[in-house]
N, C-alpha and C positions, 0 to 999 in steps of 0.2 A: 666901371666897377671899382669901388674903393679898395686900395691896397694898403696893407700895413707896412710902415717903414720900421724895420726891426734892427735891433742891435746885432752886430756880428758876434758870434760865439765860437770860441775855440773848443770844438767838441770831438768826441769819438763816438762812432756809432757801433755799439756792441750789444749782442743779445745772446742769452743762453738758449738756443733754439734746438730743434730736433737733432739730436746727435752732437750738439756743440756744448762743451762744458769744460770746467776746470777751476782750479783755485786761483786766488788773486796773485798776480805776479809781483815779486820783489824787484822794484824798479832799479835800486842801486846795484843789485846783483846782476841784473840784465845788462846794465851798462858796462860791467867789467868782464864780461865773458870773452875769453880768448877764442873759443871756438866760434862764437857768433861773429866776432870781428874778423877772424881769419877767413871764414866762409863768405861773409858779406863783402869784404874788400875784393876778394877774387872774383866773385860773381858780379859785383858792381863795375869793376874795371873791364871785364870781358864782355858783358852782355847788357847790363841795365842801362847805361848811358846811351848806347847805340840804339837799344830798343825804344827808349823814350823819345830820342830824336826822330826815329822813323815814325813813331806814332803821331808826331806833330804834322806830318805831311800825308797821313793816311786818308785815303778816300773811302768813305763808308757809305755805300749805296747812295751816291749823289751828294753827300755832305762831306766837307772837309773839317777835321778837328785838329787842333783847337779852333774855336770860332774866333772871328776877328775881335780884338779888344775894343774897348771904348776909345773915343778920340783922345782922352787924356792918358791912355795906356793902361788903365785899370781893367780888371776882369769884368766881363759881363756878369751880372748878378740876377738871380731869381730867388724866390723865397719858397720854403717848404715848411709845413707845420711840424714842429718838434713833437716827438712822441715818446713812448715808453722806452724806446730802444736807443735814444740819444744819451750818451754818458760823457762826462767831462774829464774822465781819467784816461790818460794816454800811456799804455805800457811802454816801458823804456826800450824794449827790443824792437820797436818800430822805427826808432831813430838810429840810423846807420851813417857813420861819418858825418854827423851833423845834419843829415837830410832825413825828412820824414817820409816813410813809405806807407804810412797809415792809409787805409783805403780811401777815406774822404779826401785826403790831400792828393793822392795819386789820381783820383777821379777828376779833381779840379784841374790838375795839370794836363790831363789827357783831353778834357773837353774845352778848357778855357772858360768854364762857367763856374762862378762862385755861388755857393748856396748860403743864404741867410735863413736862420731858423726863427720861427715865430711860434707862439703858443707855448704850452708846457704840458707835462704829464709824466708821472713816475709809475703809472700802472695803466693797464688797458682801460680800466674804468675812468681814471682821471683824464686819460687821453680823449675818451669819448666826450667827457664833460667839456674839456678845453676846446675840442672841435665844435661842439654845439655853441659855445660862446662866440667863436669866430664867425659862425654862420649867422647867429642872431645879430652880431655887431656889424656884419657886412665887411669884415676885414679878412678877405680871403687870401691865402697864399697862391703862388703861381702853380705849385704842384701840391696836390693833396696826398697825404698818407693816411687814407681812411678806408675802412672796410665798408663799402657802399652796400654790401649784401645785407648788413644789419642796420643800415641807416633808415630812419623813418621814410617810407616811400620807396626804399630800395634804390637801385641804380636808375630806374625809370624816373623816380621822384627827383633824384639829383640832376638828371638831364633836363627834365621839365622845368625845374626851378632855376636853371641856368648856373648851377654850381660847378658843373664840369662840362667839358667839350665832348661832342660826339666824334670820336676819332675816325669813324667810318667816313665822315664828311671832310676829313682832313688827312686823307691817305698820303698826299704828296709830302706832308710834313712828318710822316711816320713810316718811311720806306722799309726800315729794318723790321718793324713790328709786323707789317702786313706781308713782307717776304717770308717771315717765319711761319705765319699761319697759312700761307699759300702752300708751303712745304709740309705743313702739319695739319691737314684738315681734320684729323682725328681729335685734336684738342681745341680747335677753334670754337666748336660749339659750347665749350665749357666757359668761355669768357665773353660771350655776346648775350644780349638780352633776347627776348622772344621775337623781336623785330629784326634780329641780325646785326644790331648796332654794337660796335666796340666802344667801351666806355673807360677802359683802363689799360695800363701796361702791367700785366699780372706777374707775380712770382709763379713760375711754372716749373714743377718738378718733371723732368724728362721721364719717359716711359721706364727706363732702366731703374729708376729710383722709386717709382710709385709703389706704395705699399710698405716700403722699408721703414720700419718703425724704430725710433730711437728711444722709446720710453718703455720701461718695464722693471722687473724685479731682479735684484742682486742679493746673493746669500754668502755669508762667510763660510766657505767650505772647510776651513781649518777647524772652526767650531763644530760644524756638523760631524767632522771626522772624530772629534772627541766624544761625541754623542753616539758614534757608530751609526750615523744616518747618512743617506745620500741626498742629493738635491731633491726638494719636494716638487711634486707635480699636481697631486690631487688635493682637494680641500682637507682631508684628514691628514695627509702628509705635511701640508703647510702648518696646520694646527699643532701637530706633534713637534715639528721643528721649532716653532715659536715657543712652545712649552719647554722644550729642551734648553733653549737660550735662557729662559727665565730661571730654570733650575740651576744653571751655571752662574747665576747672578748677573747675567747680561741683559741688555735691552732687546726688545723685540723688533717689530716692523716700524720703520719711520718713513714719513712722507709729509709733504706740505699739503694741507687740506684747503687750498685756495682754488681759484677759478680753473686752474689747469688740471687739477687732480681728477675730478669726476669725469670730465670729458675724455681724458687721455689715459694716464697711468692706471687709474682704477678700472679701465675697460679690460685690462689683462687679468683682473680678479673676478669681475662680475660675469665674465664669459662662462665660468663654471656653472652659472645659474641660467644660461641660455638667454642672456639679456645684456644690454648696455645702456649707459646713461644717454639721455637725449633722444633724437629722432634717428630712426633707422628703417631699412626696407626689409620686409618679409613677404615673399610671394607677391611682389609688386605693390604692396600696400605700405603706406607710411605708418610707422608705429612710434609711440612714445614710451621708451623703455621703463620709466618709473612706474607706469601703470601695470607692468607685467608682474605676475605672481612671483616670478623668479627674482625680481628686484627686491621684493620684501625679504626673501630668503637671504639675499646678499647682504642687505643692511643688517639683518638679524645676526649674521656671521660676524660682521664688524663690531656690532654692539657686544656680542659675547667675547670677542677678542679683547675689546677695550675693558670690559668689566673684569676680565681675568688677568689684566696686566700684560697682554701680549702685544699691544700697540704702544708706541712711544707715548708717554703720558702727555707730552707737549704737542701732539700732532695737530691739534686744532688751531694752534697759534704760530708755529714755526714757519719760517720761510725756507726757500731752497738752500741758501747759503748755510743755514743752521743744520739742515738735514745732511748736507755734504760734510760739514765739520763733525757731526756725530758719527757718521760713517767712517771717515778717515781716522778719527780718534778712538775707534773701536768701542763706541758706546752702544751700538746697536748691531744686531746680527743680520738684519735684512732691510732693504730700502726699495722704494719706488723712485727711480731717477732716470735721467738720460744715460745712455750707454757709456759715454765719455766720462760722466761724473762717477759712475760706478768704478771704472778703471782708475780714475784719479785716486781712489783709496789705496790702490797698490803703489801708484807713483809717489804719493805723498809719504808713504812709509818705506820708500826705496826698495820695495819688493820684499821687505823683511817682516816676518811675523804678521803677514796680512795676505791671506789667500781667499779669493772669492770667485764666484762664477754667476752666470745669469741663467734664468729659467724661462721656458715658454709660458704663455698664459695658463693660469690655473684651470684645471678641469675637475669635474665631479668624480669621474672614475678613470682608472687606467685604460688607455686606449681611446678615450674620447678625443674627437677632433675639435679644435678651437674654432668657433664660428665668429667670435667677436674679439676685438682688441683695438689698440691704438693704430690708426691708419693714416699714412701720408698720401693724400690724393694729389693728382697732377696739379690741381688748382682748388684751393679751399676757400678762396675769397678773402682770406685774412690779410694778405700782403699785396699791395698794389699801388701804383702811382696813377693818378688822374690829373688832368690839366684843367685849370680854371680859365674861362675866357677873360681876355683883357689885353693890355698893351704888351705883356711879356709872353703871350701864349705861344708864339712861334719858337722862341728860344727855349721855352719850357718843354715843348714837344721834342725839340732837338736833343735836349739833355736826357729826357726819358728814352728817346729812341736809340741813343748811343748805347744804352745798356742792353739793347737787343742786337747790336752789331757784333761781329766776331770778336773785335778788340774789346768791346765792352763786356761781353760775356766772359772772356778769358780773365779780364781784370777782376770782375765781380766774383768769379768762381775760384780763381787760382792766386790772385794777388798780382804783384809786379814781376814780369819776366826777368830772370837773372837774380832776383832777390829771394823770392819764395818758390819759384819753379823754373825748371829748365825745359826748353823746347826741343823737340826732335827735328829731323831734317825737313818735316812738313810744317813746322811751326806749331805743332800740337804738343800737348803735355807729355813730356818724357818722364819726369820725376820731380818731386818736391825736394827742396834744398834742406841741408842740415839745420838751417834756421827754423824750419817747421818740424822736421822729423826727429832731430837729435839735438834739441836745444837744452843744454845743461844749465841754463841760467834761470830756469823756472820750472815749477811743477805743473804748469799748464799742459794739457794734452795737445797733440798736434792740431786737432780740430779747433781748439780755443785759440792757439797761436795764429793759425791761418785766418781765423775770423777777424783779427785785427787788420789784416792786409787785404782780405777779400772774403770769398765764400759767404756771401750775404744771403741767408735764408729768410730774410724779412724785407727784401727789396724787389721791385718789379722788374724781373728779368728771367730768362729761361736758364735755369741752372744746368751746367754741363754735367752729365751723369757720372763721368769718370772720376769726378772730384772725391766722391765718397769712398770709392774703392782704393784710391791711391794714397790718401792720407790716413785712412782708418787703420788701426792696428788689427792684428788677428783677433784680439779680445773684443774690440768694438764690432768687427764684422760678424763674429760669432753671436754677440749679444743682439745685434740688429736682426740677425736671422732668427734667433729665438723669439724675439718680441713680435716679429712680423709673421710668425708661423700660424696664420689664421685664415679664415675664409671671409674676412671683413669686406673685401672688394665686392662681394655679392650682397652686402647689407648696407654699405656706406650710402648715406643720403648725399647726393651730389650738390654742387653749388649751383642751384637753380636761380632763375630770375622771377621774382614775384611782380605781379601787377601792383599798382599803387594801393589798390584796395586791400589786396592780400598782405602787402607789406605793412599797412596800417594795422590790420588785425593782429599780425604777429608782433609788431612793435608795441602796440597798446595793450595787448592781452598777455602775450607770452613773457614779456619782460617782468611783469608782476608775478606770473606763475613761477618763473625760474627762480626769482628771489625767494619766494615762499618755499619752493621745493628744496633748494640748497640749504636754507636755514633749517627746514624741517628734518632733512636727512641727518644733518649734524646733530640735532637734538636727540634723534633716535640713537645714534652711535654713542653719544655721551651718556645716554641713559636718563636725560632730563625729561624725555617723553617716552613712556613705556611702549613696547612694540605692539601691545594689544590695541593701540590707537592707530595702527597703520591703515586699516580700512577706512577709518574716518578721515585720515590724511588724504587718501586717494579720492574720496568723495569731495573733499574741498578743492582738489585740483580740477576735478570735473566741473564743479560748480563755478569755477573761475573762467571757464570757457576753453578748456583744452581741446574739446571736439571741434570748435570753430577754427582753432589753430591747425589742427590736423587736416581739416578740410581744405584750408588754404595751402598747406604744404603739399597735399595730394594733387590738387589742381596744377600747381606749379611743376610738380614732378612729372605728371602726365604730359604736360606741354614739352618739358625738357626731353623726355624720352621719344617724342615725336619729331624732334628737330632733324 
């Protein structure tokens, strides 16, 4: 199998993921911090060096890391496709006494394996396109960073086409992965196909963190106080609050209307109409939310808000960074963002003249229970590592499997011991250091800082659940509790495995439907398409084959439930 010889890239792997957010760090300021230097020097001298030396001899379920170098003394190298989460800006606070503790560098030192990046992609869409080009060209990486659930033919198609290895047939090379699932049979069924074959090293949210949502709404409580209003919960209260902000000469609700919005943050609004975007389960049946009468009412509400100037006028074109800036600069009174991003409004203003709080999902009437909302599943299929067959497959599996070892899990969850976290007498997390929790060199939140060193929510490993509670502030924990206050676990469509035929139906039919739907919903909100054409819009969705997609989804769901 042909391999692509790639240029080495000095990269940082950073993502604003669920619960992870913050503003851009001032690198010159970070370098000059006395607090960071004092803390890091003490930690580094007492713990970090010893810990790293010990890791070099650590036995990890039959494997010793780092792996043996090449005969010329160079690191063993494998390749992975570069995706939307690879960035080339390195925050200065990861460089301590001339040494980089950035996650990718720490991982390379621990494993003795160097990663070469191939392909490109600055968005999920372009990443998919870049991956398809690699497949068509036969230039495969050793490790794929691909969501095979959405790949044409699904995981079965990728296995049958020889794009990835069947890990079940390579258990001896993945001891940590299979030891994990032997101990956790409750989650094993989530990451196998219908034949019981394991095809990836998945990002797995532990049980303690499942359902904890990091996306939702924040409101300026100081502005509400001026209006003699409390935090809104119902549709009417939301409307009144946004009207109040407008009467003050302030901006209303801001959010980025990109791929992330409808599926996630908007779910905390559509709940009021007993529906949610995309596919969900009701009484054991797969539903497509856009077909619900309630979804029409939800879009009507957004159209009314927009027409009345209650939505940010730029919502259709702004990106997340712009929304965060509008929030921090007091240009809007409400946002749909990650919990950490909402808190960063306070941090960016040094806690002065900026008071805000978060709210649970919007409901129609007081006392209603939220059924829908953004939901973090144990495994959603979006983040995984798979290994391609070829001359480097053994070392690639060892690299992936390290992330499932105890040492790998701790590095990927907490960062480097002695630098970002302190161990207790059992070697477990005792606390995070001041570098993470009290870093006065940056306005970045603790979650964003830690993301430079570890806490990868987009890599194939089982996240240690305590990481969220330990670095989250009281504000973030309260926000996540607000956003996750739903019954979405009863309605969430799980990450099922489709047959090749089902996957083809979904890939060939639903991809066009989804484009049509998202563009259509935006036109309704902006008023370019009148709401009296909604029924015709729904008829068009049906004529494009949504019933066939639902049938394929239902069949896959029924098989999943029988595992």
